[in-house]
C-alpha positions as CSV (number, residue, x, y, z in Angstrom):
1,M,-6.1,-24.5,23.2
2,A,-7.2,-21.0,22.8
3,A,-3.7,-19.9,21.2
4,D,-3.7,-23.1,18.8
5,F,-7.2,-22.1,17.9
6,G,-5.7,-18.4,17.0
7,L,-2.7,-19.6,14.9
8,G,-4.7,-22.1,13.1
9,F,-7.3,-19.0,12.4
10,A,-4.4,-17.0,11.3
11,V,-3.0,-19.7,8.8
12,L,-6.8,-19.2,7.5
13,L,-6.7,-15.8,7.1
14,L,-3.5,-16.0,5.3
15,V,-4.2,-18.4,3.3
16,A,-7.9,-17.0,2.0
17,G,-5.8,-13.7,1.6
18,V,-3.4,-15.0,-1.0
19,V,-6.1,-16.6,-2.6
20,A,-8.5,-13.8,-2.6
21,L,-5.4,-11.0,-3.8
22,Y,-4.6,-13.7,-6.7
23,A,-8.0,-14.0,-7.7
24,G,-8.4,-10.4,-7.6
25,A,-5.5,-9.1,-9.2
26,E,-6.7,-11.9,-12.3
27,L,-9.8,-10.2,-12.5
28,L,-8.6,-7.0,-12.7
29,V,-5.5,-7.4,-15.3
30,A,-8.6,-8.9,-17.7
31,G,-11.4,-6.2,-17.1
32,A,-9.0,-3.6,-17.4
33,G,-6.9,-5.1,-20.5
34,R,-10.1,-5.6,-22.2
35,L,-12.1,-2.1,-21.2
36,A,-8.4,-0.2,-23.1
37,L,-8.9,-2.1,-26.1
38,G,-12.3,-1.6,-25.8
39,I,-12.2,2.1,-25.9
40,G,-9.8,1.7,-28.9
41,L,-6.5,1.9,-27.2
42,R,-3.7,-1.1,-29.2
43,A,-2.4,-3.6,-27.5
44,A,1.0,-2.3,-27.1
45,T,-0.1,0.7,-25.0
46,V,-2.3,-1.4,-22.6
47,G,0.3,-3.7,-21.8
48,V,2.8,-1.3,-20.6
49,T,0.2,0.7,-18.6
50,V,-2.6,-0.6,-17.8
51,I,-1.7,-4.6,-17.2
52,A,1.7,-2.9,-15.3
53,F,-0.7,-1.1,-13.1
54,A,-3.3,-4.2,-12.6
55,T,-0.7,-6.4,-11.9
56,T,1.2,-3.8,-9.2
57,A,-2.3,-3.6,-7.7
58,P,-1.7,-6.5,-5.1
59,E,1.2,-4.7,-3.7
60,L,-0.5,-1.3,-3.3
61,F,-3.4,-2.5,-1.3
62,V,-1.3,-4.3,0.7
63,A,1.2,-1.6,1.2
64,T,-0.9,1.2,1.8
65,I,-3.3,-0.8,4.0
66,G,-0.6,-2.1,6.2
67,A,0.8,1.2,6.4
68,L,-2.5,2.6,7.7
69,D,-3.6,-0.6,9.7
70,V,-0.3,-1.6,11.4
71,S,3.0,0.2,10.6
72,T,4.9,1.7,7.5
73,D,7.3,-1.1,8.2
74,I,4.6,-3.4,6.6
75,G,4.3,-1.8,3.0
76,L,8.0,-0.6,2.9
77,G,8.6,-4.5,3.6
78,A,6.4,-6.0,0.9
79,V,7.5,-4.0,-1.7
80,L,11.4,-4.3,-1.1
81,G,10.8,-8.0,-0.5
82,S,8.4,-8.1,-3.4
83,N,10.8,-7.0,-5.6
84,I,13.5,-9.0,-4.7
85,A,11.3,-12.0,-4.9
86,N,10.1,-11.5,-8.6
87,I,13.5,-11.2,-9.4
88,G,14.8,-14.3,-7.5
89,L,12.3,-16.4,-7.2
90,V,9.7,-15.7,-10.5
91,L,12.5,-15.0,-12.9
92,G,14.8,-17.8,-11.4
93,I,11.9,-20.9,-11.9
94,A,10.2,-19.3,-15.3
95,A,14.1,-19.6,-16.4
96,L,14.6,-22.7,-15.1
97,I,11.5,-23.9,-16.5
98,R,12.5,-22.9,-19.6
99,P,14.9,-20.0,-21.5
100,L,13.4,-16.6,-21.6
101,P,14.7,-14.3,-24.3
102,V,14.8,-10.4,-23.5
103,G,13.1,-7.8,-26.2
104,G,15.5,-5.2,-27.4
105,L,12.8,-2.6,-26.7
106,V,12.4,-4.0,-22.6
107,M,15.9,-3.4,-22.5
108,R,16.2,-0.3,-24.4
109,R,12.9,1.4,-22.7
110,H,12.0,-0.6,-19.3
111,V,15.2,-1.8,-17.9
112,P,16.8,1.7,-17.3
113,T,13.9,2.4,-15.4
114,M,14.4,0.4,-13.1
115,V,17.5,0.5,-12.2
116,L,16.8,4.4,-11.7
117,A,14.0,3.5,-9.5
118,A,16.3,1.1,-7.3
119,V,19.1,4.2,-7.0
120,L,16.5,6.9,-6.5
121,L,14.8,4.3,-3.3
122,V,18.6,3.7,-1.9
123,V,19.4,7.3,-2.5
124,L,16.0,9.0,-1.4
125,G,15.5,6.8,1.9
126,A,19.7,7.0,2.7
127,D,18.2,9.6,5.6
128,G,16.1,6.8,7.2
129,T,12.7,8.4,6.0
130,L,11.1,8.8,2.6
131,G,8.2,11.2,3.3
132,R,6.1,13.6,1.2
133,L,8.8,15.2,-0.9
134,E,10.3,11.2,-2.0
135,G,6.4,10.0,-3.0
136,V,6.2,13.2,-5.0
137,V,9.2,12.6,-6.5
138,F,8.5,8.8,-7.3
139,L,5.3,9.8,-8.8
140,L,7.3,12.6,-11.0
141,V,9.4,10.0,-12.3
142,L,6.3,7.5,-12.8
143,T,4.3,9.5,-14.9
144,A,7.5,10.7,-17.0
145,F,8.0,6.9,-17.5
146,T,4.7,6.5,-18.3
147,G,4.1,9.3,-20.5
148,Y,7.4,8.1,-22.5
149,L,5.6,4.5,-22.6
150,L,2.6,6.0,-24.0
151,Y,4.0,8.0,-26.7
152,A,6.7,5.2,-27.9
153,A,4.0,3.1,-28.0
154,S,2.1,4.9,-30.2
155,A,4.8,5.9,-32.3
156,D,5.6,2.2,-32.8
157,S,3.9,-0.5,-34.6
158,L,5.3,-3.3,-32.9
159,P,4.7,-4.2,-29.0
160,L,7.5,-4.6,-26.3
161,D,7.8,-8.1,-27.0
162,D,9.1,-7.6,-30.7
163,T,5.9,-9.6,-32.1
164,P,3.3,-8.0,-34.7
165,E,0.6,-6.5,-33.7
166,T,-2.8,-7.9,-34.0
167,D,-5.3,-5.7,-32.0
168,E,-4.2,-2.5,-33.5
169,N,-8.2,-2.5,-34.7
170,S,-9.5,-3.9,-31.8
171,R,-12.3,-1.4,-30.5
172,D,-15.7,-3.0,-29.1
173,G,-16.9,-0.6,-27.0
174,V,-17.0,-0.7,-23.2
175,S,-18.9,-4.1,-21.6
176,P,-20.5,-4.3,-18.1
177,R,-19.0,-7.6,-18.0
178,D,-16.0,-5.7,-18.5
179,I,-16.6,-3.2,-16.0
180,G,-17.9,-5.8,-13.1
181,L,-14.6,-7.4,-13.7
182,V,-13.0,-4.4,-12.8
183,L,-15.2,-4.3,-9.8
184,A,-14.6,-7.7,-8.6
185,G,-11.2,-7.3,-8.5
186,L,-10.7,-3.9,-6.7
187,L,-13.0,-6.1,-4.1
188,A,-11.0,-9.3,-3.8
189,L,-7.7,-7.0,-3.5
190,V,-9.1,-4.6,-0.7
191,I,-10.6,-7.8,1.1
192,G,-7.7,-10.1,0.4
193,S,-4.9,-7.6,1.1
194,R,-6.9,-7.2,5.0
195,W,-6.8,-11.2,5.2
196,L,-3.1,-11.2,3.9
197,I,-2.3,-8.5,6.5
198,S,-4.1,-9.8,9.5
199,G,-3.2,-13.5,9.4
200,G,0.6,-12.8,8.4
201,T,0.9,-10.6,11.5
202,D,-0.8,-12.1,13.5
203,L,0.7,-16.1,12.6
204,L,4.3,-14.0,12.4
205,S,4.1,-11.9,15.7
206,A,3.2,-14.4,17.8
207,L,6.6,-16.3,16.6
208,G,8.0,-13.3,17.6
209,V,8.9,-11.6,14.1
210,S,8.9,-8.2,13.4
211,D,6.9,-5.9,11.2
212,L,9.9,-5.7,8.6
213,I,10.0,-9.1,7.9
214,I,7.0,-10.0,7.5
215,G,6.2,-7.6,5.1
216,L,9.7,-9.2,3.3
217,T,8.6,-12.6,3.2
218,V,4.9,-13.2,3.8
219,L,3.3,-10.5,2.5
220,A,5.9,-10.2,-0.3
221,L,5.6,-13.9,-1.1
222,G,2.0,-13.0,-1.5
223,T,1.6,-10.5,-3.3
224,S,4.1,-11.9,-6.0
225,L,1.8,-14.4,-6.6
226,P,0.0,-12.9,-9.9
227,E,3.8,-12.7,-10.8
228,L,4.9,-16.2,-10.4
229,A,1.9,-17.9,-12.0
230,A,1.7,-15.8,-14.9
231,S,5.2,-16.1,-15.6
232,A,5.7,-19.7,-14.8
233,V,2.1,-20.9,-17.1
234,G,4.2,-18.8,-19.9
235,A,7.7,-20.3,-19.8
236,I,5.5,-23.9,-19.6
237,R,3.4,-22.9,-22.5
238,N,6.2,-21.4,-24.5
239,E,5.1,-18.4,-24.2
240,T,8.1,-16.5,-22.6
241,G,8.1,-13.4,-24.5
242,F,6.3,-11.3,-21.4
243,A,7.7,-12.8,-18.3
244,V,11.0,-10.2,-18.4
245,G,8.9,-7.6,-19.1
246,N,6.4,-8.1,-16.8
247,V,8.9,-8.2,-13.9
248,V,10.6,-5.2,-14.6
249,G,7.8,-3.6,-15.2
250,S,6.1,-4.6,-12.0
251,N,9.4,-4.2,-10.5
252,I,9.3,0.0,-11.5
253,Y,5.5,0.6,-10.8
254,N,6.0,-1.5,-7.0
255,I,8.7,1.5,-5.9
256,L,7.4,4.8,-8.2
257,A,3.8,3.8,-7.3
258,V,3.1,2.2,-4.3
259,L,5.6,3.8,-2.3
260,G,4.8,7.5,-3.4
261,V,1.5,6.7,-3.0
262,V,2.4,5.4,1.1
263,A,5.0,7.9,1.1
264,I,2.7,11.0,0.2
265,I,-0.4,9.3,2.3
266,T,2.0,8.9,5.6
267,P,5.9,8.9,5.9
268,I,8.0,6.2,5.7
269,Q,10.6,5.7,8.4
270,V,13.7,3.2,7.6
271,A,14.9,1.3,9.8
272,P,19.1,1.1,10.2
273,E,19.0,-2.1,9.4
274,T,17.0,-1.8,6.1
275,L,19.7,0.7,5.1
276,R,22.5,-1.8,5.9
277,L,20.8,-5.1,4.0
278,E,17.4,-4.6,2.4
279,F,18.8,-2.0,0.3
280,P,21.7,-2.9,-0.9
281,Y,20.8,-6.1,-1.7
282,L,17.9,-4.8,-3.7
283,L,20.2,-2.4,-5.6
284,G,22.4,-5.4,-6.1
285,F,20.5,-7.8,-7.3
286,T,18.9,-5.9,-9.7
287,L,22.2,-4.7,-11.2
288,L,22.9,-9.0,-11.3
289,L,19.7,-9.5,-13.2
290,V,20.5,-6.5,-16.0
291,G,23.5,-8.0,-16.4
292,L,22.7,-11.6,-16.7
293,M,20.0,-10.0,-19.4
294,A,22.4,-8.3,-21.5
295,H,24.5,-11.0,-21.8
296,G,22.9,-12.9,-25.0
297,R,19.5,-10.9,-24.3
298,R,18.5,-14.0,-22.6
299,L,18.1,-15.5,-18.8
300,S,19.1,-19.0,-19.5
301,R,18.7,-22.0,-16.7
302,L,21.6,-21.5,-15.0
303,D,21.0,-17.1,-15.0
304,G,18.2,-18.9,-13.2
305,A,19.7,-21.3,-10.8
306,I,21.9,-18.2,-10.1
307,L,19.3,-15.6,-9.3
308,L,17.0,-18.6,-7.5
309,A,20.3,-19.4,-5.6
310,G,20.4,-15.0,-4.5
311,Y,16.6,-15.3,-3.2
312,A,17.2,-18.3,-1.4
313,G,20.5,-16.1,0.4
314,F,18.5,-13.3,0.9
315,I,15.6,-15.5,2.9
316,Y,18.7,-17.1,4.9
317,L,20.3,-13.3,5.8
318,L,16.5,-12.4,7.1
319,L,16.4,-15.4,9.1
């Protein structure tokens, strides 16, 4: 009876953590975006910087808190699993709902950096450790990428989805409501991260599942919910221009920002099985996505089915 109660409480914590993470990300995105526009940043700049960082916040909080409270396997697994889920699950489902156009600027600016981030992760982690030096390298590449985006966005008259700029002159000042949204979002992310880690770890540990698998599955799916919800709703509403860029940007920041921060806080040990399965799968899946996007500059329903099947294959290999 006590064991059943413990498992039931773990499931409740898990669900509550996912809900809190989703709500926190939504609040943070809304508040941060409005704050940035309020102080005069152009909408294009907001989209490629503030929003990209904000949607990565669930992974950052889960990976950091998990690494400190449980093990670095939690953080690494959450990032690897989230990136693979973003490609296979998020884009797969969105493309099945409605074919997704791939903007020219996304292909030129974001996609090469997404591939570079995946290659860097595989190369720097090949010795079995992502230490502080590797963390610094990740953050330096991230800084260069963000600086380039800021420069390019300020020089452009069009945002990344190749649609006319509509908010260029928006400057309404800083609103207390927007500050409150940001603070509430951060609080929800902290609480949700702890609930998700606690519930997911207790549940799967009771079933004999390792920390790495927990991060790759339950925590990765939980932190990918904001991207999944945004892309699926966008596809349903025929607002598909941001869906691909959203995932590409998220995958960049997951590796460079999240693992960069975690590696500086505490070195990440990379297990031999991760070097044999998850690293090659992430790199191969990333290159498959690039090939599908380059073909016709769109992700068709067939492409979506291929990506979804690839994700199902990954879960099968894990379990």
